DRENMI-836249 format. One record per residue (C-alpha): residue number from 1; chain; x, y, z. Coordinates in nm, 3 decimals, always signed. Each point is the difference from the previous one (the first is absolute). Layout:
+-----+-------+---------+---------+---------+
:  nr : kette :       x :       y :       z :
+-----+-------+---------+---------+---------+
: NUM :     A :       X :       Y :       Z :
...
+-----+-------+---------+---------+---------+
END
This chain:
+-----+-------+---------+---------+---------+
:  nr : kette :       x :       y :       z :
+-----+-------+---------+---------+---------+
:   1 :     A :  +4.589 : +14.478 : +14.258 :
:   2 :     A :  +0.379 :  -0.021 :  +0.037 :
:   3 :     A :  +0.043 :  +0.218 :  -0.311 :
:   4 :     A :  -0.214 :  +0.269 :  +0.163 :
:   5 :     A :  +0.216 :  -0.006 :  +0.313 :
:   6 :     A :  +0.316 :  +0.030 :  -0.209 :
:   7 :     A :  -0.153 :  +0.287 :  -0.197 :
:   8 :     A :  -0.104 :  +0.181 :  +0.319 :
:   9 :     A :  +0.348 :  -0.041 :  +0.153 :
:  10 :     A :  +0.162 :  +0.132 :  -0.320 :
:  11 :     A :  -0.244 :  +0.292 :  -0.008 :
:  12 :     A :  +0.074 :  +0.080 :  +0.366 :
:  13 :     A :  +0.375 :  -0.007 :  -0.061 :
:  14 :     A :  -0.031 :  +0.227 :  -0.303 :
:  15 :     A :  -0.219 :  +0.244 :  +0.193 :
:  16 :     A :  +0.248 :  +0.008 :  +0.289 :
:  17 :     A :  +0.287 :  +0.068 :  -0.240 :
:  18 :     A :  -0.204 :  +0.277 :  -0.161 :
:  19 :     A :  -0.065 :  +0.163 :  +0.338 :
:  20 :     A :  +0.369 :  -0.032 :  +0.087 :
:  21 :     A :  +0.095 :  +0.175 :  -0.324 :
:  22 :     A :  -0.239 :  +0.285 :  +0.082 :
:  23 :     A :  +0.154 :  +0.044 :  +0.344 :
:  24 :     A :  +0.351 :  +0.002 :  -0.149 :
:  25 :     A :  -0.108 :  +0.255 :  -0.261 :
:  26 :     A :  -0.189 :  +0.223 :  +0.245 :
:  27 :     A :  +0.285 :  +0.027 :  +0.251 :
:  28 :     A :  +0.274 :  +0.004 :  -0.270 :
:  29 :     A :  +0.173 :  -0.289 :  +0.176 :
:  30 :     A :  +0.199 :  -0.110 :  -0.303 :
:  31 :     A :  +0.191 :  +0.330 :  -0.015 :
:  32 :     A :  +0.046 :  +0.005 :  +0.376 :
:  33 :     A :  +0.148 :  -0.349 :  -0.019 :
:  34 :     A :  +0.227 :  +0.104 :  -0.287 :
:  35 :     A :  +0.121 :  +0.304 :  +0.197 :
:  36 :     A :  +0.072 :  -0.218 :  +0.303 :
:  37 :     A :  +0.192 :  -0.251 :  -0.214 :
:  38 :     A :  +0.220 :  +0.263 :  -0.170 :
:  39 :     A :  +0.271 :  +0.007 :  +0.273 :
:  40 :     A :  +0.012 :  -0.379 :  +0.008 :
:  41 :     A :  +0.030 :  -0.023 :  -0.377 :
:  42 :     A :  +0.267 :  +0.273 :  -0.006 :
:  43 :     A :  +0.210 :  -0.202 :  +0.245 :
:  44 :     A :  -0.033 :  -0.305 :  -0.224 :
:  45 :     A :  +0.091 :  +0.189 :  -0.318 :
:  46 :     A :  +0.294 :  +0.172 :  +0.171 :
:  47 :     A :  +0.122 :  -0.340 :  +0.120 :
:  48 :     A :  -0.022 :  -0.135 :  -0.355 :
:  49 :     A :  +0.188 :  +0.304 :  -0.132 :
:  50 :     A :  +0.280 :  -0.043 :  +0.255 :
:  51 :     A :  +0.021 :  -0.371 :  -0.084 :
:  52 :     A :  +0.023 :  +0.076 :  -0.373 :
:  53 :     A :  +0.265 :  +0.269 :  +0.054 :
:  54 :     A :  +0.207 :  -0.231 :  +0.221 :
:  55 :     A :  -0.011 :  -0.266 :  -0.271 :
:  56 :     A :  +0.110 :  +0.254 :  -0.264 :
:  57 :     A :  +0.283 :  +0.123 :  +0.223 :
:  58 :     A :  +0.114 :  -0.354 :  +0.062 :
:  59 :     A :  +0.006 :  -0.078 :  -0.373 :
:  60 :     A :  +0.191 :  +0.322 :  -0.069 :
:  61 :     A :  +0.258 :  -0.087 :  +0.266 :
:  62 :     A :  +0.037 :  -0.350 :  -0.140 :
:  63 :     A :  +0.039 :  +0.143 :  -0.351 :
:  64 :     A :  +0.262 :  +0.253 :  +0.107 :
:  65 :     A :  +0.206 :  -0.265 :  +0.180 :
:  66 :     A :  +0.068 :  -0.182 :  -0.327 :
+-----+-------+---------+---------+---------+
END
């Protein structure tokens, strides 16, 4: 009896996930989310680039001081 309840819960969860995937596919929500995240990701990558360039400039200055 308990195995049947576990099976029904697992089946319900899988069915809900399937319906969620259909909604995401139908409304193209994954691409809309990616488009909304692009500015945020660009800020992060630009910050990383500035950090890397500052580190390179610092090592160049330290190398030229010698």
